[in-house]
C-alpha positions in Angstrom: 0.6 -92.8 -50.7 3.9 -92.8 -48.8 5.5 -94.8 -51.8 4.7 -91.9 -54.1 6.3 -89.3 -51.8 9.3 -91.6 -51.2 9.8 -92.1 -55.0 9.5 -88.4 -55.6 12.1 -87.7 -52.9 14.5 -90.3 -54.4 14.1 -88.9 -57.9 14.6 -85.3 -56.7 17.7 -86.4 -54.7 19.3 -88.2 -57.7 18.4 -85.3 -60.0 20.2 -82.9 -57.6 23.3 -85.1 -57.5 23.4 -85.2 -61.3 23.0 -81.4 -61.5 25.9 -80.9 -59.1 28.1 -83.3 -61.1 27.2 -81.4 -64.3 28.1 -78.1 -62.8 31.3 -79.6 -61.5 32.2 -80.9 -64.9 31.5 -77.6 -66.5 33.6 -75.8 -63.9 36.7 -77.9 -64.2 36.4 -78.4 -68.0 39.5 -76.3 -68.5 41.6 -79.1 -67.0 40.5 -81.5 -69.7 40.8 -79.1 -72.6 37.0 -78.8 -72.7 36.2 -82.5 -73.0 34.3 -82.5 -69.7 32.2 -79.6 -70.9 31.3 -81.5 -74.1 30.3 -84.6 -72.1 28.3 -82.4 -69.6 26.6 -80.6 -72.5 25.4 -83.9 -74.0 24.0 -84.9 -70.6 22.4 -81.5 -70.2 20.5 -81.9 -73.4 19.4 -85.4 -72.5 18.4 -84.6 -69.0 16.6 -81.4 -70.0 14.4 -83.2 -72.5 13.1 -85.5 -69.7 12.9 -82.8 -67.0 9.5 -81.6 -65.6 10.7 -79.5 -62.8 11.2 -75.8 -63.9 14.2 -75.2 -61.7 16.1 -78.1 -63.0 15.1 -77.4 -66.6 16.2 -73.7 -66.3 19.6 -74.7 -64.9 20.2 -77.2 -67.7 19.3 -74.5 -70.2 21.6 -72.1 -68.4 24.6 -74.5 -68.7 23.8 -75.1 -72.4 23.6 -71.4 -73.1 26.9 -70.7 -71.2 28.7 -73.4 -73.2 27.5 -72.2 -76.6 28.1 -68.5 -75.9 31.6 -69.4 -74.8 32.2 -71.3 -78.1 30.8 -68.3 -80.1 33.1 -65.8 -78.3 36.1 -68.0 -78.7 35.4 -68.4 -82.4 34.9 -64.6 -82.9 38.1 -63.8 -81.0 40.3 -66.5 -82.7 41.4 -64.1 -85.5 43.3 -62.2 -82.8 45.7 -65.1 -82.6 46.4 -64.8 -86.3 47.3 -61.1 -86.2 48.6 -60.6 -82.6 49.2 -63.4 -80.2 48.9 -61.5 -76.9 45.5 -59.9 -77.6 44.2 -63.4 -78.4 45.5 -64.8 -75.2 44.0 -61.9 -73.3 40.6 -62.4 -75.0 40.5 -66.1 -74.4 41.5 -65.5 -70.7 38.6 -63.1 -70.3 36.2 -65.6 -71.9 37.6 -68.4 -69.7 37.0 -66.3 -66.6 33.5 -65.4 -67.8 32.8 -69.1 -68.3 34.1 -69.9 -64.8 32.1 -67.1 -63.3 28.9 -68.3 -65.0 29.5 -71.9 -63.8 30.1 -70.9 -60.2 27.3 -68.4 -60.1 24.8 -71.0 -61.5 26.1 -73.7 -59.2 25.6 -71.5 -56.1 22.2 -70.4 -57.2 21.2 -74.0 -57.8 22.5 -75.0 -54.4 20.2 -72.4 -52.9 17.2 -73.5 -55.0 17.2 -70.3 -57.0 16.7 -69.8 -60.7 19.7 -68.9 -62.8 19.9 -65.4 -64.2 
């Protein structure tokens, strides 16, 4: 019986570490021109498919949604660069801060064992 509890604790601890690493990768993705976010996204999809814990599954989904909405908003605002450079820079700055806000907010909620919103 203690082996089952011990194995569950180890699995949970390693899952928490992976989740923290993924949030960290998403948060500092700007420093790698988004490549860390793409790698984290792939891991999010893989980890979410095997996840049974609702809290972890929701946080994976939250990071996936944040990534894709960021891509959508960047694509929609990219014509601003064609017509006027500064509105495009402003729009992408707002989108970047929104992405950073979502990453930090989700990370803090995960650290406190709360569902993302």
